[in-house]
N, C-alpha and C positions, 0 to 999 in steps of 0.2 A: 504494500500500500504506500502511496506517496506521502511523504512527510513522516512516516514511521521509521524510527531509527533503532536498529538492533545493536545492543551492546555485546561485545565479545569479551569473555573472561580471559585474562592473561594466562592462558594455559601453559605457555612455554616457561614463563617465569616461575609459576607454581611448581612445574615439574623439575626445573633445574635447581631451584633453591636447595632442597635437601642434598642433591648431588654435590653442589659446591660446598656446602657446610661439611659434608662427609670428607671431601678432599682436604679442606682446611684442617679438620680434626686429625686426619691421618698425617698431615705434615707436622702438626704440633706434637703428636705422639712420636714421630720419627726424630724430631729435633730433641725431645726429652730423652729418648733412648740413646741417641748418638750426638751428644753436645759437641764433641770434638769435630765431627763432620760439619755441623752447622757453622762453627767458628772458622773451620778451614775454608768454607765457601765465602764467608765474609772477607777473610784475608785474601782469597783468590780474587774477589771483586775489586779490592783495593789494588792488588797487583795488576789487574787488568787495566785499571785507569792509568796507573804509572806507565805500563807498557805502551798504551795508546798515545799518551802525551809525548813520550820520548820517541816512539816510532814515527809518528807523523811530523814531529818537530825536525827530526833528522831527514826524513824522507822528502819533505817539502822545501827545506831551507838549507840543508847541509850536504847530504849525499843522495840526491834524487835518482842517481843511476844505480844505486845499490840498495834496493828495498829489503832484501833478505838480511843484509848486514844491519840496517836500521832496526828491523824487527828483533834481531838477535840481541843487539845492545839494549833495547828496551826490556827484553825478557830477562837479561842478566841482572840489570839494576833492580827490576821488580823481584827477582829471585832472592837477592840479598836482603831486601826489606821483608820479604815473606818468611825467610829463615828466622829472623829476629822475632817477628810477630807470632809465628807458629810455635817457636820454642817458649816464648813468654806467655802466650795466651791459648792458642789452639790445643797444644799438648803440654800444658803447664804441669800436669800431674805425671808426666813421663820423664824421659831423659836421664836415666841412671848411668848412661854411658859416659866415658870420659869425653871432655869437650873436643879434643883433637880427633878422636875416633868418630864422634858425632859429626864434626865438620867435614871429615873426609867422606863419610857416607852421603852427607847432604850435597857435597860438590858433585859426586858421581851421579846421584839421582837427578840433580838439577841439570847437569850436562846432557843426560839422556832426554830430560824434559825439553831443553832448548832445541835439541835435534828434532824431537817429535813435533814441537810447536812450529818450527820453521819448515819442515818437510812439505806440508801441503802448499805453502806459498811458493816454495822452490819448484814444485811440480806444476803449479798453475802457470808460473811465469815461463819456465824453461822447458817443461815437458809438454804442456798444452799450447804454449805460445800465446798466452793471453796477455799481451803487452803491445804498446804502440810500436810500429805501425800496423801490426796484424789486426788489431781491434781498436775501437775508439778509446779515448782516455777515460770516458765514463765507465765503459765496460771493464777496462783494466783495473780501475779503482774499486769497482764492486767485486771483481774476482779476487783482488788482493785482500779486501776486507773479509770476504766470506771464507777464503782458504786459510789465511793466517790467523787473524784475531778470533774468528768464530770456530772453524773446524779444528785448527791446530791447537787453540787454547783448550777446547773441550777434551781432546785426546790427551794432551799433556797434563791437564788437571786431574783426570781420572787416574793416570799413571802415578802422578806425584802423591796423591792421597794414599793410594795403595802402598807405594814404596815407603813413604814416610811413616805411615802407621805400622808397617811391617818391619822396617829396618832402621830408620833414622830415629824415630821416637817410639820404640816398642813399649808395650806394657811391661811392668816389672817382672811378671812371670815368664815373659818371652825374652828377657834380656840375658844373654849368655854370660856376661861379665858383671852381673849385678852384685856378686859377692866380692868383686875386686875392690869395691869402695871401702871395705873393712880394713882396719889396720893390719899390717903384716903380722902373721902369727896368731891372729884372732879368728876363732871359728865362730860361725853363727850359732846363737843359742838354740838349744833343743828343749822340747817339752819334757817336763819331769815324768818319770815312770810311775804310774799309779801303784800304790801298795795296798794290800788287803790286810785290814786289822786282824790280829790274832784273837781268838776267843779263849 
């Protein structure tokens, strides 16, 4: 009928609401169960910002012909900052290893991470040829951003978290040299043997 307006209920919003709330609750439970992972992601976000500022600063104004080098320098600086933040915050309840040993493991893990982070950009530029004059400058910049800061960062972040959680900042029970922090000649205390009272 003319002039008669039919109101439609917001079915999609009603249906999606519980689903979104369930996803939020699941993320909250995950964060509470793995606080170190959440803090690692925060540190990773800070490292991402540092990497981007240095990367594009060098790429646009200093060494425009060496994008992989610019990205690698940004990653290295961000890695040093990430080490300090991860040690003092993300894994502050870990780290029973000696500092020199811990630093050596961190350098090895970080070097592999730099390679993983830079590999997609290297492949995009020199493997697929996504650079000027083969493609437009806009296409090249988009390909650089997707391959390096996005794909490369995700791959390297997953590897770094696994390696740091397993090797660099392991839990106390997983640290092979946890007893080394005791003074020489001192043995860890043992639980007393229970005795049965005589009748």
